[in-house]
C-alpha positions in Angstrom: 106.3 35.4 -11.7 104.9 32.1 -11.9 107.2 29.2 -11.7 106.3 25.5 -13.2 107.5 22.0 -11.8 109.5 20.1 -14.4 109.8 16.3 -14.2 113.3 14.8 -13.6 115.0 17.6 -15.5 112.9 16.8 -18.9 111.5 20.4 -19.4 108.4 19.2 -19.1 105.7 20.4 -17.1 105.2 18.0 -14.2 101.5 17.5 -14.8 102.1 16.7 -18.5 104.5 14.0 -17.5 102.3 12.6 -14.7 100.1 12.1 -17.1 101.9 10.5 -19.8 103.9 8.3 -17.2 100.0 7.1 -15.9 98.4 6.2 -19.6 100.5 3.2 -19.8 98.8 1.4 -17.1 95.3 2.8 -18.4 95.9 1.2 -21.8 97.1 -1.8 -20.6 94.2 -1.9 -18.7 91.7 -0.9 -21.6 93.7 -3.8 -23.6 92.9 -7.0 -21.4 89.1 -6.2 -21.4 88.9 -7.6 -24.8 89.0 -11.1 -23.1 85.3 -12.8 -22.1 82.1 -13.5 -22.5 79.4 -12.1 -23.1 80.4 -9.9 -25.7 83.3 -7.8 -24.0 82.9 -4.3 -24.0 85.9 -3.7 -26.3 86.9 -4.9 -29.5 89.6 -6.9 -30.6 90.7 -3.4 -33.0 90.3 -0.9 -30.1 92.3 -3.6 -27.3 94.8 -4.1 -29.9 95.3 -0.6 -30.7 95.2 -0.1 -26.5 98.4 -2.2 -26.3 100.4 -0.9 -29.3 99.9 2.3 -27.9 100.6 1.6 -24.0 104.0 0.0 -25.5 104.7 3.3 -27.8 104.3 5.6 -25.1 106.1 3.5 -22.5 108.8 3.6 -24.8 108.7 7.4 -25.4 107.8 8.5 -21.6 110.9 6.2 -20.7 113.4 7.9 -23.6 112.4 11.3 -22.5 112.6 10.0 -18.9 109.1 11.3 -17.9 108.9 7.6 -16.6 111.4 5.5 -14.4 111.9 1.6 -15.2 110.1 1.1 -12.3 107.3 2.4 -12.9 107.3 1.1 -16.5 107.6 -2.3 -15.1 104.6 -1.3 -12.7 102.5 -0.3 -15.4 102.6 -4.0 -16.7 100.6 -5.1 -13.9 97.2 -4.8 -15.3 98.1 -7.9 -18.0 98.4 -10.2 -14.8 95.0 -9.3 -14.0 93.9 -11.0 -16.9 94.9 -14.2 -15.5 93.4 -13.5 -12.0 90.1 -12.7 -13.7 90.0 -15.4 -16.2 86.7 -17.0 -16.7 84.8 -14.4 -14.9 81.9 -12.9 -16.6 83.0 -9.7 -18.4 79.8 -8.0 -16.4 81.8 -8.8 -13.2 85.6 -8.6 -15.0 85.2 -5.4 -16.5 84.4 -3.1 -13.1 86.9 -5.3 -11.6 89.4 -4.6 -13.9 88.9 -0.7 -13.7 88.9 -0.3 -9.6 92.1 -2.2 -10.3 93.3 0.3 -12.8 92.1 3.3 -10.9 93.8 2.0 -7.7 97.1 1.2 -9.8 97.0 4.8 -11.3 96.4 6.1 -7.3 99.2 4.3 -6.5 101.6 5.5 -9.5 100.5 8.9 -8.6 101.6 8.6 -5.0 105.0 7.2 -6.3 105.8 9.9 -8.6 105.3 12.2 -5.3 107.8 10.8 -3.6 110.4 8.7 -6.3 112.9 10.7 -5.2 113.3 9.0 -1.7 113.7 5.9 -3.8 113.2 3.9 -0.5 109.7 5.2 0.0 109.1 5.2 -3.5 109.8 1.2 -3.9 107.4 0.8 -0.7 104.5 2.5 -2.4 104.6 0.7 -5.7 105.0 -2.6 -3.4 102.5 -1.9 -1.2 99.9 -1.1 -4.1 100.8 -4.1 -5.9 100.4 -5.7 -2.9 96.7 -4.2 -2.1 95.3 -4.1 -5.6 96.6 -8.4 -5.7 94.6 -8.8 -2.8 91.6 -6.7 -3.9 91.8 -8.7 -7.2 91.6 -12.3 -5.6 89.4 -11.2 -2.7 87.0 -10.1 -6.0 87.7 -13.4 -7.7 87.2 -15.5 -5.0 83.7 -13.5 -4.2 82.2 -14.2 -7.3 83.2 -17.7 -7.9 81.8 -18.6 -4.6 78.7 -16.8 -5.2 78.1 -18.9 -8.3 78.5 -21.7 -6.4 75.5 -20.7 -4.1 73.7 -19.9 -7.1 74.3 -23.4 -8.1 76.6 -23.2 -11.2 78.3 -26.4 -11.4 81.0 -27.0 -14.6 79.3 -23.9 -16.2 80.4 -20.7 -16.4 77.7 -17.8 -15.8 76.7 -15.9 -19.2 79.3 -18.5 -21.1 77.8 -20.7 -24.3 75.3 -23.1 -23.1 75.0 -22.2 -19.2 72.2 -19.5 -18.0 73.0 -15.8 -17.4 73.4 -14.8 -13.7 70.1 -13.9 -12.3 69.0 -10.9 -11.1 69.2 -11.8 -7.5 72.9 -12.2 -7.9 75.6 -10.2 -5.5 76.5 -6.7 -7.4 80.2 -6.4 -8.4 80.7 -3.8 -6.1 79.8 -5.9 -3.1 82.1 -8.7 -4.5 84.8 -6.2 -4.5 84.4 -3.8 -1.6 82.3 -6.6 0.7 84.5 -8.2 3.3 
């Protein structure tokens, strides 16, 4: 006889609840991809749909007890990334946001594995938020250091009236992972 784990007494398989409770984080991440230049990879309509779907899924997951309040608040962190990555060209901003969302998603799944031990669960969320925040700022500062080194002054690369980034610009992965 095969046993299926359930999530917080909801009667739903744990895997489905884990996926549904992680979706708002990814939908918020997709929603913030709408802002930027050159043309963002997400249209305004898709971003709005992702934002509304994230809110609706969060409400549903909280109601069905597939998600804790802590995880719901944690899922809002991608909205803060919009502030951190403000004015960065979408060529760099998009992968920065997606890498941060991946790290946040891994933190959310780790939290779900240990959430019954509240202190450990909270520690996982707080540690992940701190690491992603530091990673985001590291990437941002690396980007602005690179643009200053390339001679951009009072002009945003790929912005209106400014030159695009040259081919010798540091790749995004080197900025986010390089130390």
